[in-house]
N, C-alpha and C positions, 0 to 999 in steps of 0.2 A: 809914331806917337811922339808928341812933345813931352819930354821928361821934365815935369814941373811938380810943385808941391801937391797940386790937385790930382795929377795923374798917379803920383806915388801913393797918396792916401787912398785913392780908388783901388789901386792894385792891392794894397794891404787889406782893405775891406774884403775884397774877393778872396784873397789867400786865407784870411782869418775865417771867413764863412766856410771854406772847404775844410779848414782845420777843425772847426767846431762840429761840422758834419761827421768827420772822422772820429771825434770824441764820442759822439752818440752811437756810432756804428761799432766801436771797439768793444770787445768782450773779454773780461779778465776772469781767470779761474782762481787767482791767488786767494781771494777771500774765502774760498771753500775750506782752506786749511790754515789760513793765517788771520790772526786778530790784528786789526789796525789800531795802533796806539798813537794818538796825536802827540807831537813833540814840539816844545817851544824853546829848547835849549840845544847846546852843542851835542850833548849825550844824555841818555836816560839810564838810570840804574834800576835794576830789577832784583834787589837783594831779597825780596820776599819769595822769589822762586824757590821751590824745594819744599814747600809746606802746603799740604792739603788739609785745612781745618775741618774737623768732623764734629758732629754733635755728640754729646755725652749726657747721661742722666745727671741732673743737677742735685748733687749730694754735698752738703756743706757749702764752702765758698766756691766761687767761680774758679775755673782753671784757665788761665790766660794762655792762648796759643802764641808763643813767642816765635815770630817768623824768622827762619834761618837766614843769616846774613852771608850770602855767597859772593858778594862783590861782583856780580855779573852786570856789566854795562854794555850798552849798544851805542856806538858813536856814529852820528850822522855823517854821511859822505855826500859830496857834491856830484851831480851828474848833468850832462848837457847833450843836446842834439841840435846840430846846425846844418842848414842847407843854404845854397846860393842860387840866385837867379841872374843869368847873364844879361848885361846891359843891352846886348844886341837884340835880345828877345823883347826888351822894352821898346827899343827903336822900331822893331818890326811888328809891334803890336801882336806878339805871339805868346801871350801870357796864359792862354787857355790850356796849354800843354802841361802847366804846373799844377792844375787842380788835383789830379790824382796823387801827386807828390805830397801836397799839403793835407789831403784827406788821410793819407798813410801816416803823416806826421801826427795827426790827431789820434789815430788808432794806436800808434806807438806810445803816446802819452797815456792812453787808457790802460794799456797792457804793461806799463812800466813796472808795476809790482811783480808781475810774473817773471820778469827778467832777473829779479833778486830772490824771490821766494823759492822757485822750483830748483834752481841750482843749489841753494842751501840745503834743501831737503835731500837732494841726491848726494851731497857731500857729507851728510850726517854720519857716515860710517868712519870718517876721518877727522871731523871737526868737533871741538869740545863744546859742551853745554855748561850750564851753571854749576854742576857738581864736579867739574874738572875732568869728567870722563867724556869719551866720544858720545855724541847724541844717541847713536845706536851702539850699544855696548852690552857686554855680559857682566860688567862689574860696577853697576850703579849702586852706591851705598844707601842702605835703608836700615832703620832700627826695627828689630823684631819685637815680639810681644814683651820681652824682658828688657828691652832697651839696648840689646847687643847689636852691633853693626854687622849686617850681612850683605852679600852681593846678589843682585837680581839682574835679569836680562830683559831687554826689549828688542832682541835680535837673535836669530839662529844662524847667523853667518852666511857662508856660501861665497861663490865666486862668479855667479851668473848675472843676469840682468836684474837690477833691483826693482822691488815692488813694495807697497806700503799698505798696511791695514791700520785704520785709525778711528778714534772717536772724535767727531767734530761737532758734537751736540752741546758743548759747554761754551761759556763766554770766552775763556782763554783756550785758543786752539794750539796745535803743536808748534806753529811758527808765529813769530811776532814780526809784523811789518810796522816799522817805526816811521811815521810820516811827519817830516818837518816842513817840506814845501813841495807841493805837487807841481809837476811840469805841465801845467795846463793853460799857460798864457803865452801867446805868440809874441816874441820880441823882435824888433826890426832895427837894422842899421842900413838905411836907404837914403841918407842925405848925400847930396852931391859932394860935400866936403868930408864925408866919412872916408877914412883911409882905405877901406876895402873897395869903395866905389872909385875913388880917385886913382889908386894905384893898380887895381886889378879889374876894374869895371864889373864888380860883383856886388849885387844887392843881397845882403845877408839877413836871414830870418832864423830864429832859433828858440829853443826851450831850455830851461834849466830847472833843476830841483835838488832837494836834499832829502835823503832818506837812508835807511839801512834795514837790515833784517837780522834776526837772532832766533835762538831756540827758546820755546816755551817749555811746557812740561813734557819730558821724555816719556812719562807714563801714559800719554795719550796716543802713542803710535808705535807700531811694530815695523821695523825695516828688515827686509830679507833679500838675500841674493841667492837663495835656494830656488830650485825649480818651482814655478807656480803651479801647484797641483793641489788636489783635495787634502792630501795628508799634511802638506806644509801650511796650507791655509788653516787647517784645524790646529796645528801647532801655534800659529800666530794668535788665533782666537783664544785658545786656552791660556797662552802666555799673558796676553793683555788682561783677560778676565780674572786672572789670578793675582794681579798686582795689588799690593796693599800699601797704605800710607804708613808712616812711622807708628810703632807700637801695635802693628798688626791690624789696623783699621782697614776694612775693605774699601776700595776706591769705586767699586761698581762701574768700572769702565765698560762701555757698550760699543764695541767695534761696529761701525755702521758705514764706513767708506773704504773701498778698496781702490787705491790709486796705482795706475800702471802706465807705462809708456805704450805707444802704439803696437810695439812688437808683442806685447802680452795681452792685448785686448781679447783675442780669441780664447786664451786660456782662462782669463778672468770671467768672461761671460759663461764659459762652460761650467765653472765652479758655482757661481751664484745666480745664474739665470736659467740654466737648463733644469727642467722639472724631472727629467729622467736621465739616468746614467747607466753605464754597463749593460746596455741592451734592454733596459726596461725597469731597472730598480729606481725607487724614489730617491731623489737627490736631497739629502738632509740639510744641505747648505743653501738650497734655493731660497732667494729672497732675504738672506741674512745680512747683505750689505749692498750698497749701491756701487756700481763700477764707474770710476772717473778716469777717462783716458786723457792723458796730458802730453801733448806734442812737445812741450818744453823739456820733457824727460827723455826724449829720443836720443 
């Protein structure tokens, strides 16, 4: 192949077509538990986290819900993914072998949020959220009916494989995916006088983006490292369902998604999909939540 501007443009068109095909083929699970928040700055502040406004009977003047200022900010980070095509493959007209690579590049772009969202959820036992406590903790501060601060939990601890029960029915989900720039445009460095081509005979193609993740409302999810069985599942449901906003207002949390790694798929299905248990008894937890198996949690 003669390596000229036309040949390089033709190669890029082919690579980009494979990349776009991968974008369409990729499937992301992150949106199941993460709310995407568009970002236009270096970082976004979420000082309003920590307040669930609730309706009250209108007696007298309005009561303004002053949103708590927690100083919780998510700073965008840069990310990149770069591949190279050897000049010899251009010379030998052997570019077809790269189509699967660029398709996979497209799929990686589509699943980019998963690479941030699921590790953050898994690390929620040791990373802090807006109230200064670990996302999964036994000491989240809440005001009781009399305005006194008390501690409540969204975890029952444990040392085993983590699993998560959550309410994902509301606009703000447990995790925030802050989207500054999606890595969905294939960039190229393939001119003859580009340093990478001249010095290393490498034609370089890549993606770049800016984003980050953070924690939303801890009240929406229960994290556990206890054995996943019916008794601990019940503990999680009761724990979430009992949570209240400040001043004792019920939150009406509805746990509807049970998130597990592949190792706990069988246990999860047995709890919420089996109609019968213990040799013939009706399973009271059947159908109470959807099971979502996430390989990213393996």
